[in-house]
N, C-alpha and C positions, 0 to 999 in steps of 0.2 A: 511373392513377390509384391514390391510396392506402385502403387499405379501415379504415375509424374502430374501433376495436377498443375494447371492455370489457377493459380490464386488471384484473386480481389480483393485489393488493402484497401480499408479506412482509412485515410491520412488524416488524423483531427494533431491537433496540440497534446501529445501526448507522450512517454516517455515510453521508449524500447521499441521504435517503428524501423527504428536502419535495424537492432540486433536483427526480430523477427525479419526481415527482408531476408534480412540475411543468412539467418537458420536454413527459412527455405528455400532459400537459392541454392542452399550447400548440400540442400535433401533431394536433386535436384530438379524442383518446382519450378516456374517463374509466378513471377508478383508482377501484377501492373498497378501503381495504385489509382485509387478514388479518391477525390475531395470527399471533405462532408464535413454537413454542420449539423448537429439536433436540435434542429427549430424547429421538430411539426412536429403532430401525434399521430400517432397508428390511426387516429378516424377522418382525420385530415385525406381526404382523397387526391387531394393538388399531393402532396409531400410525395407519398406513395409512389403510386404515377412517374414522379420524379426520378426514386432512386431507381426501379423499374429501368426505366429512359434509362440515367447514368450503368445500372448495370448490364443494360443492354448488351449497352454500346462497348462495352470492354471482355462483356462473352467469355463469365472463368467458371468452373465448375465450383467455388466455392466460396464465400466469399470470408473474409477475416476482419473485429478488429479491437482492439482493446479497450473496456465496457460490454457493456451492453446494449443496446439500442429500442427499442417497441418497434418501432417504426421501419427502421433499417430489418423485422423478422417475420411483418406483414408482410413485406414487396418481397422475401427471401421463401416465403409458404408461398405467393403465389408463384412465381416465377419457381415451383419445385429445387429456389438453390438452397445447399446444403451453410446454413451461416454460423461459425465457427463467436466464440469468443469469448477471450479472456479477460475478467474482472477484478483488477490492480486493488479499484478506490475499496472507500473501508468504511462509513456506511458504499453502496451504489443501490441508492429505490427503485433505479431503474429495471434491476431486474426481480419485484413486485410487480410482476402487471403480469396481465390477464394471458398474452403472449409466449413466457416462460417456457410452456409448456409448448407448443410450437413442432410438432416432427421432424422441421427439420433446422431444430436447434442442437448447438453441442455449445453447452455455456458450459467454462472454465472457473469456480474461483482458486485462493492462494488462503481462503481462511477452511480448515473445516467444520468448523461445527459452522457455515455459511453449509457448506454440503448436505451436515447432518440432517439440519434445519429443514430445508426445501427435499430432501430424500423421505423423511417421516414426514412431509406432505403427498408423498408417493406423485410430487413429480419426474419424468425419469430423463429430461435434457439435464441433470446439472452435474459435473464430472471434479471432481477435485483437484485440484494439480497447484504448489507450491509455482511459485516465483525462477527465477532465475539471474541469470548474470552472464555476460561475454567475453569467457574468460580470454580470448582469445587478442580483443578488440581490450580490454585492460593490461592486460600484458606488454602488450605494443607501446602505453602509455605512460614512458621512462626519463622525457626530459624534464628532471625534477628541477633541473638546475632554468628553466627561463620560466619556471611555475616562481622559482623564491623572488624571479622580479618583479610578481604582480602586488595586487596590492594587499593581496591572500598572501600572505610568508605568514606561516606561523607563528606560534611567536608561545605554546605550553606544547607538554608534551599530550598533554588530551582534548579532542575535539568532537563538536554534534554540529554535527549538516542537519538540518531542520528544521520547520516555523512550531515558534511557544504559543499561537491559537490567542494571542494578544493583543490581535486589533481592537481595534472600535466596535468595528460595525459583527460583530460572530452572537451570535441567537441569543448566548444567556445575559449578556450582556444590555440587554436590546430587555431584558422585561424586568422591566424598572418598577413597573405596574399592582406586581404581585404583594402577596401578605408577611405579613412579623414570619406570623408558621409556618408559612410557604418558604417561605425560604431562611431558616433554621434547616427547615424538612432540608429544603436541599445542602445546607453548609453541611449537615451531620452524617447526610446519606453521600455522597462528593469524600468527607476527611475518609467514613469507613470505604471505601472503594478502594481510596491509596492506600491503604493499608495491604490488599490483599491481591498479588499474582495468580492470576491459573486461573480464576474465574470472577466471572460478571455477573451484579447483579441486580444494578442501576431497573432494569427496564420490570422487574417483577415488584419494586419497590416500592412502582410510581404506583400510589389510589385512586383511583380518583375524585378524590377532591383536591387533592391535586395537580391531575392532571387542569382538570376546569380551571383553575385558577391561572397556569402555566398559560393555556386556552381565552384569555381574554385578555395576556398582559401580548403573547405575542400567539395570536390568530397562526397557527400549522393548520393544514386540511390536510386532507388521501385524496392527491388528482382522482380524477374518475378512469378509471379503467384500474388503478392500482387496488394491490393487496393484502400492502401492511398496513402493521395496525397506529395508533398512533400514538398508543403507549409508546410505539417501536421510534417512531420521530422522534416525540421529543428527547426519549434514552439517547438514542444513539447522534445527532444533526446538534444535541442540546449540553443533554448532563453527559453524557463519554468526552467531546472535547472540550468540557472545562477541566472535566476533571484529567486529561489531556496535559492544553493550557498549565493547571495548578500544581503537578506534576513535576512536571519539565522544567519549570519553572522552580520549584523547591531543589528539584534535587541538583539543580546544573548548581544555582546559589553556593548546593551545598559543596559539590564541587571543587569550585572556584576559587571559595573561599580557602581548601587547604590543599591545592594543588597547584591552581590558576584553570585558565579556562578560554578555547580559541571555539569560538560561537560562529558560525556561517546561515544567518535567520534572512527574511525580508523585510523585519520587523527592527529597522536600525535605533532605533526608540532606546530598544533596552538595555540598559544598565546592570551591570552587577559587578560587586565588587572584585577583582580577579579573574575579571572574562575581556579577554576581544571581543567585541562586535566586533565582526568582518565583515555581516552585514549579507545578498544574496550574491551565492554562485550559481550560473548554469551548472543540473547535478552529473546534465552528460556530461562534459567538456572538463568540467575541474575538480564538481570532486572528490573523485576519485584518486584526486593528487594527494587531497585531504588523507582519504583512506589511508593511503599510501607512508604521510610521513609522521601524521600518527603515529604515537609512540598503544594509544587505549581511541578509540572508536568509544562511540558510545551511540548507543540503541534505544530507545527510551516509547516505547509501541503507541501509537492510538489508542484510546481503550477501546475505540468499536468494532478494534479489530481482536477479534475476541481466544481466538487458538493460533490464531496466522504466524507466517514471517514475515514481518513485514520487505518491501524489497532492499530498501538501506541495509539491512541484515544482509543478503545474496551480493548486494553489491559490493562489499564491506570486506565480505570475503572474496569475491572475486580479483577482489583487484588486490588481493593480497593483504590488509589489513586485519590484526590484531582487532576482534568484536568483543565490548562486553554489554550485555543488554539484559535486558529482562526476562521475567518468566516465561514463553511461553511455549505451551504444550507442546505443538509441531514440533517446532526444532528434536524433541526425540523423537522423530520418527525418520531422523533420517542425517544426524549430526548427535556427534557423542561432545556434552561436557567436560568443559581443560583439559579436550583433545584438540578436538573445530574453533570448539568458543566456551568461550565465559558467562554465565546468566548472576546476576544477586536478585537476593529476596526479598532484599530496604534498604531504611537508609546505610543502617548499618554498616550491612552487607560491601554495599558496594562500597562505600567507602573502604573495607577492609579488603576489596578481591585490584580494586586500584591502588592501594600499598603495597602489597602484595607482587601485583607485575610491572611497576616499576622496578622494584627490588630484584625480579626476575627475571633481568631482559634474555636469555636463551629463551628461558623457560613460553614468554610470555611467545620472543618470533615464532617457533616451533607451531604454536597453537595457528600463530594465523599463515605460518604452512603446509600445517591440514587441514586448516578450511581454505586456501586456495585448491589445494591437489582433491577435497569432497568439492566443493563445486567442479572443478574442470573435469571434472568422471562423469561427473552421475545432475549436473545443475546448470546444463549450461542452457542456451532459448537454442539447440540445436534436438538437445535431445524434453526440451518439452515439447517440440514443434513435428517431433514423428511422435510423440504419445500421442498428439487433440489425435493428430491422422491415423492413427491406428484405428482409432475408433469412428471414422468417415469408413476409410476398410473397410471392417471387419461388418460393418452392415447392408 
């Protein structure tokens, strides 16, 4: 018999908190929100004590947050309070902290490669849990006529929603002082990785000489209490992000020139021939209408996500949209290619798949229907909330 719980939920500017609160409630639990700012460190006794005071006020049986926060982990450990966190950012450096192994932690990660890394390291508090979609909410978003009157009215059959990581403040662009050798090495490494899906070799391909030169230009350091390597920081926060920026721009340019493209991205300065840049839109309130109306929804995964299924993919399928994505290994554990979704393996394959599915409307629509049904039957926030809490109940 499941135990009914009072769950404290840390509220910050994160995606999915409404869906998660609804999921806990549907399972019979009560949810009390607790506003949160990650502005302290575990060594800050005052910050920890303030969190403990907040938690005592709401008196929960367990605490939940999207992403993991070491200060919260310390407060929960001191109080003997189970701390459930679901990490959806990648990379999420806060996980690489000595507090991660606290016995009161239940940390769920959406990328099986991250789970494997911590599991091999002997950390028993990490669990693998893919992302989800609220198909009930997405299904009810039917007012497409109203959406068509907005500034986001689609012009083309193909759409991409997401950042292009081309803003000037990106870390890679700030490394202006590196040597020509380092610049050439990194550019070659980036172009090589862009040709490979399913395996990321960036971190292991950064020798000490290159790391030291990058550190001179961009003095990144491992913070006190954290256990990640400097190679990890440069690989995930600098190089893989730059690969994603280059890859997304190249692939979207290719698609736009051949078929036209609707782009929804924060950087309105991006200009691509054949592309209508509509600017940023709210991922929760408006993006699902894009997924419903586009014939083809593209996903080009952030390269720091090694095997995991991005949240965007769940949202597209959960809204009933047709998903065309790069290959990510975790898809194959839950979904069937060319039945629930379609993946591409190269630039040429991307163009060939778009050409085929734009010509085969009914096959494309059936795949979209199958994807929706697969999400609705096993990958909603209710399914995920139930699985998370099962670990607490079994303990």
